[in-house]
C-alpha positions in Angstrom: 151.3 -96.0 -131.0 148.6 -93.9 -132.6 145.0 -95.2 -132.1 144.6 -96.1 -135.8 147.9 -98.0 -135.9 147.1 -100.6 -133.2 147.1 -104.2 -134.3 143.8 -105.7 -135.4 141.8 -107.7 -133.0 141.2 -111.3 -134.0 138.6 -112.8 -131.7 138.3 -116.5 -132.2 141.3 -116.8 -134.4 141.7 -120.4 -135.7 145.5 -120.6 -135.3 147.8 -119.1 -132.7 150.4 -116.5 -133.9 153.1 -118.7 -132.3 153.0 -122.3 -130.9 153.4 -123.2 -127.3 154.4 -126.9 -126.9 151.9 -129.1 -125.0 152.9 -129.3 -121.4 155.2 -126.3 -121.6 155.9 -125.1 -118.0 154.8 -121.5 -117.1 155.0 -120.2 -113.5 154.4 -123.7 -112.1 151.6 -124.5 -114.5 151.6 -126.6 -117.7 150.2 -125.3 -120.9 147.6 -127.2 -122.8 145.2 -126.5 -125.7 145.1 -123.3 -127.6 141.9 -121.3 -126.7 142.1 -118.2 -128.8 144.1 -115.1 -129.9 143.7 -111.4 -129.5 145.5 -108.3 -130.6 148.6 -108.9 -128.4 148.9 -112.6 -128.0 147.3 -116.0 -127.4 145.4 -117.7 -124.6 146.0 -121.4 -123.7 144.4 -123.7 -121.3 146.7 -124.9 -118.5 146.7 -126.9 -115.3 148.4 -126.5 -111.9 150.3 -129.2 -110.1 147.0 -130.2 -108.4 145.0 -130.3 -111.6 143.4 -126.8 -111.1 142.3 -125.5 -114.5 143.6 -122.1 -115.4 144.1 -120.0 -118.5 147.5 -118.5 -119.6 147.5 -115.4 -121.7 150.9 -115.1 -123.5 151.9 -111.7 -124.8 154.5 -112.8 -127.4 157.5 -110.8 -128.4 157.5 -112.0 -132.0 157.4 -109.1 -134.5 157.1 -106.6 -131.6 159.1 -103.5 -131.4 161.1 -102.7 -128.2 158.4 -100.1 -127.4 155.6 -102.6 -127.9 157.4 -105.1 -125.7 157.8 -102.5 -122.9 154.1 -101.7 -123.2 153.2 -105.4 -122.9 155.4 -105.8 -119.8 153.8 -102.7 -118.3 150.3 -104.0 -119.0 151.1 -107.4 -117.6 152.6 -105.9 -114.4 149.6 -103.6 -114.1 147.2 -106.5 -114.5 148.8 -108.4 -111.6 149.0 -105.3 -109.4 145.3 -104.6 -109.8 144.3 -108.2 -109.4 146.1 -108.4 -106.0 144.5 -105.2 -104.7 141.0 -105.4 -106.0 139.7 -108.9 -105.3 135.9 -109.3 -106.1 133.7 -112.2 -107.1 132.9 -110.5 -110.5 136.5 -109.7 -111.4 138.8 -112.4 -112.9 141.8 -113.1 -110.7 145.3 -113.0 -112.1 147.3 -115.7 -110.2 150.8 -115.1 -111.5 152.9 -113.2 -114.1 156.2 -114.5 -115.5 158.6 -113.5 -118.3 159.7 -116.5 -120.3 163.5 -117.0 -120.4 164.0 -119.7 -123.0 166.5 -119.1 -125.8 165.7 -122.6 -127.0 162.3 -121.4 -128.1 163.0 -118.0 -129.7 159.3 -117.4 -130.5 158.6 -117.6 -126.7 161.8 -116.1 -125.3 160.9 -112.8 -123.7 157.2 -113.4 -123.8 155.1 -112.3 -120.8 152.7 -114.9 -119.5 149.7 -114.2 -117.2 148.1 -117.1 -115.4 144.4 -116.4 -114.5 141.2 -118.1 -113.7 139.8 -120.1 -116.6 136.3 -119.2 -117.9 134.0 -121.2 -120.2 133.6 -118.4 -122.8 133.2 -114.7 -123.3 130.3 -112.4 -124.1 131.8 -111.9 -127.5 131.4 -115.6 -128.1 127.7 -115.4 -127.2 127.2 -112.3 -129.3 128.7 -114.1 -132.3 125.8 -116.6 -132.3 123.0 -114.2 -131.1 119.8 -113.6 -133.1 119.4 -109.8 -133.7 116.4 -108.4 -131.9 116.4 -111.1 -129.2 118.1 -110.6 -125.8 120.8 -113.0 -124.9 119.8 -115.6 -122.3 120.4 -114.3 -118.8 121.3 -110.8 -120.2 119.9 -108.9 -117.2 121.7 -111.1 -114.7 125.0 -110.8 -116.6 124.6 -107.0 -116.7 123.9 -106.8 -113.0 127.0 -108.8 -112.2 129.2 -106.7 -114.6 127.8 -103.6 -112.9 128.7 -105.0 -109.5 132.3 -105.7 -110.5 132.6 -102.3 -112.2 131.2 -100.5 -109.2 133.7 -102.2 -107.0 136.5 -101.1 -109.3 135.4 -97.5 -109.3 134.9 -97.3 -105.5 138.4 -98.7 -105.1 139.7 -95.9 -107.3 140.3 -97.7 -110.6 139.2 -97.3 -114.2 139.1 -100.5 -116.4 139.7 -98.6 -119.6 138.9 -101.4 -122.0 135.5 -102.7 -121.1 134.0 -104.7 -124.1 132.3 -108.1 -124.6 135.5 -109.9 -125.2 136.7 -108.8 -121.7 133.6 -110.1 -119.9 134.0 -113.8 -119.3 131.4 -116.4 -118.2 132.6 -119.0 -115.7 131.5 -122.7 -116.0 128.6 -121.9 -113.6 127.5 -118.9 -115.6 128.9 -116.2 -113.3 130.0 -113.1 -115.2 133.5 -111.7 -114.5 135.3 -108.7 -115.9 138.7 -109.6 -117.3 141.8 -108.1 -119.0 143.1 -105.4 -116.7 146.1 -104.5 -118.9 144.8 -100.9 -119.4 143.3 -100.6 -115.9 144.7 -97.4 -114.2 144.4 -95.9 -110.7 142.6 -92.7 -110.4 144.6 -89.6 -109.4 141.7 -87.3 -108.4 139.2 -87.4 -111.3 141.4 -88.9 -113.9 143.8 -91.9 -114.5 146.3 -92.3 -117.3 146.6 -95.3 -119.7 148.2 -96.2 -123.1 146.2 -94.9 -126.1 144.6 -98.3 -126.7 141.0 -99.5 -126.7 138.2 -101.0 -128.8 136.7 -98.4 -131.2 133.2 -99.7 -130.6 133.3 -99.2 -126.9 135.5 -96.2 -126.1 133.7 -92.9 -125.3 133.5 -90.1 -127.9 136.1 -87.9 -126.2 138.7 -90.7 -126.5 139.1 -89.8 -130.2 140.2 -86.2 -129.5 142.3 -86.9 -126.4 146.0 -85.9 -126.8 148.6 -88.5 -125.7 151.0 -87.1 -123.2 154.1 -88.7 -121.6 151.8 -90.7 -119.3 149.3 -91.7 -122.0 145.8 -90.5 -122.3 143.6 -89.3 -119.5 140.6 -91.5 -118.7 137.7 -91.3 -116.2 135.3 -93.8 -114.8 132.7 -92.4 -117.2 134.6 -94.2 -120.0 133.6 -97.5 -118.4 130.0 -96.2 -117.9 129.9 -95.4 -121.6 131.1 -98.9 -122.5 128.6 -100.5 -120.1 125.8 -98.7 -121.9 127.0 -100.0 -125.3 127.3 -103.5 -123.9 123.9 -103.4 -122.3 122.3 -102.4 -125.7 124.2 -105.2 -127.4 123.2 -107.9 -124.9 119.5 -106.9 -124.8 119.1 -106.6 -128.6 121.0 -109.7 -129.7 124.2 -107.9 -130.6 123.0 -104.7 -132.2 125.2 -101.7 -131.6 123.4 -98.5 -130.4 125.2 -96.4 -133.2 124.6 -97.3 -136.8 127.5 -98.0 -139.2 128.9 -100.8 -141.2 132.4 -100.4 -139.6 133.7 -99.6 -136.2 135.0 -96.3 -137.5 131.6 -95.4 -138.9 129.9 -96.2 -135.6 132.5 -94.2 -133.7 131.7 -91.2 -135.9 128.0 -91.6 -135.2 128.8 -91.7 -131.4 130.8 -88.5 -131.7 128.0 -86.8 -133.6 125.6 -87.8 -130.8 128.0 -86.5 -128.1 128.2 -83.1 -129.9 124.4 -82.9 -129.9 124.4 -83.1 -133.7 122.4 -86.3 -133.9 119.9 -88.0 -131.6 120.4 -91.4 -129.9 118.3 -93.9 -131.8 117.9 -96.9 -129.5 116.8 -100.1 -131.3 113.1 -101.0 -130.9 114.1 -104.4 -129.5 115.6 -102.8 -126.4 113.2 -103.5 -123.5 111.3 -100.4 -122.3 112.6 -100.5 -118.7 116.2 -100.6 -119.9 116.0 -97.6 -122.2 116.6 -95.0 -119.5 119.6 -97.1 -118.2 121.2 -97.2 -121.6 
């Protein structure tokens, strides 16, 4: 699908787009409370046979075209493949992937479910309650841990492709872990190829002019580095984006102007001095 046609993100949605019955079995786990919804599905709490807490992300087929269902299946398979090959303490582990086969629940039949480690909340949750101009508590430690996970990915030959606050999770002990590897792609030389999806506030300027080929769009590790710079600015300034604009589209246009050399980078005054060269 074209970049501007992707479904809207709904962080913190109050209601799931489809219901998963309490105790519903998925890959040996039993679903529990609804935790939240995003662009492609819902996340539920779940428990294993031994009571181990996990999260289940369900990519539902409802109202999805055949092409979208294929994309979801590819993203789920890619997430599991990456998780098995790139284990790291600052990367969320995907434990299992299953396609639901249940004609008795048509809203779930054909859905793809990913079982993963359960976090306490995301950076997006923290930013939603942040005070502008004030760094988030533990911001520097969180950024250091994100950087460690990202460095591991890049050294292993992978590009995340969708780094943003909603995809950085904080575990119950406060440890930061990168999550959501549906767009993660393996490098082939200097580039990897991924579907033309992403968060407008965190994709690099060249993303907007990339042509989509048969294998998707070309992405480089520098796309993750760009996103990390934006996230660092947000965490250290209480949620302020480094590019001004009332909408994501306006901010992306400001980023493109900066990339062309047509506008300077105006870092917010709240950004600590020693972090300015990093960002």
